[in-house]
C-alpha positions in Angstrom: 3.4 -19.6 5.7 6.7 -20.9 4.5 7.9 -24.4 5.4 11.3 -25.0 7.0 12.8 -25.9 3.7 11.7 -22.6 2.1 12.7 -20.3 4.9 14.4 -17.3 3.5 17.3 -15.5 5.3 16.9 -11.8 5.8 19.8 -9.7 7.0 18.5 -6.9 9.2 20.8 -3.9 9.9 19.3 -1.4 12.3 21.1 0.7 14.9 18.0 1.4 17.0 17.6 -1.6 19.3 13.8 -1.3 19.8 13.2 -0.9 16.1 15.6 -3.7 15.3 13.7 -6.0 17.7 10.3 -5.0 16.3 11.3 -5.7 12.7 13.1 -8.9 13.8 9.9 -10.3 15.5 7.8 -9.1 12.6 9.9 -11.0 10.1 10.2 -14.1 12.3 6.5 -14.3 12.7 6.1 -14.1 8.9 8.4 -17.2 8.6 11.7 -15.6 7.8 15.0 -16.5 9.4 16.5 -13.2 10.6 20.2 -12.3 11.1 20.3 -9.0 13.0 23.1 -6.5 13.1 23.4 -3.2 15.1 25.4 -1.4 12.4 26.4 -1.5 8.8 29.9 -2.9 9.4 28.6 -5.8 11.4 25.9 -6.4 8.7 28.6 -6.4 6.0 30.6 -9.1 8.0 27.5 -11.2 8.3 26.7 -10.8 4.6 30.2 -11.9 3.6 30.1 -15.0 5.8 26.5 -16.1 5.2 24.2 -16.6 2.2 21.3 -14.2 2.5 18.2 -13.8 0.4 17.4 -10.2 1.2 18.7 -7.1 3.1 16.6 -4.8 5.2 18.8 -1.8 6.3 18.4 1.5 8.1 19.4 4.3 5.8 21.6 6.0 8.4 23.7 3.9 10.8 27.1 4.1 12.5 30.1 2.7 10.6 28.3 2.2 7.3 24.9 3.5 5.9 22.3 1.2 4.5 23.0 2.8 1.1 26.7 1.9 1.3 25.8 -1.6 2.4 23.5 -2.1 -0.6 26.1 -0.7 -2.9 28.8 -3.1 -1.5 26.4 -6.1 -1.9 25.2 -5.0 -5.4 27.2 -7.6 -7.3 25.4 -10.4 -5.4 22.0 -9.4 -6.7 20.4 -9.4 -3.2 17.2 -7.4 -2.9 17.7 -4.4 -0.6 15.1 -2.6 1.4 16.2 0.7 2.9 14.3 2.0 5.9 14.3 5.6 7.0 12.7 7.8 9.6 12.6 10.6 7.1 9.6 11.0 4.9 11.5 11.8 1.8 13.4 9.5 -0.5 16.9 11.1 -0.7 17.8 8.1 -2.8 21.0 7.5 -4.5 19.6 6.7 -8.0 22.4 4.3 -9.0 21.1 1.8 -6.4 18.4 -0.8 -7.0 16.4 -1.0 -3.8 13.0 -0.4 -2.3 12.7 2.6 0.1 10.3 2.4 3.0 9.5 5.0 5.7 9.4 4.0 9.3 5.7 4.8 10.0 2.6 3.1 11.2 2.3 1.0 8.0 5.9 -0.3 8.2 5.0 -3.8 9.3 2.5 -4.4 6.4 4.6 -2.7 3.8 7.8 -4.5 4.7 6.1 -7.9 4.6 4.4 -7.1 1.3 7.6 -6.0 -0.3 9.6 -9.0 0.9 7.0 -11.4 -0.3 7.1 -9.7 -3.7 10.9 -9.6 -4.0 11.4 -13.2 -2.8 
């Protein structure tokens, strides 16, 4: 577990409220500070106003996709994790991010990837 001084800030952008809450609780229980947004535009506003250590974003959201969000934050060298309900990676190859599928292993995979990136 991380101490208060080491607490990393993760920006979570997810339009599905139950999935957003599940991921938020998962990350908080693992010791992360979570800033949650219900769409890409809100997440972008938060990212511009706050120093964040990582981004976890749904691939497809209203106002701005997770891919667009990662692209716009690309110059800040923030690790991006894209979540999708789809089982395929229809990735946009110019982006540097980790792609995870929303399935039964999401909790374990997400925490493992975040620990590795941070």
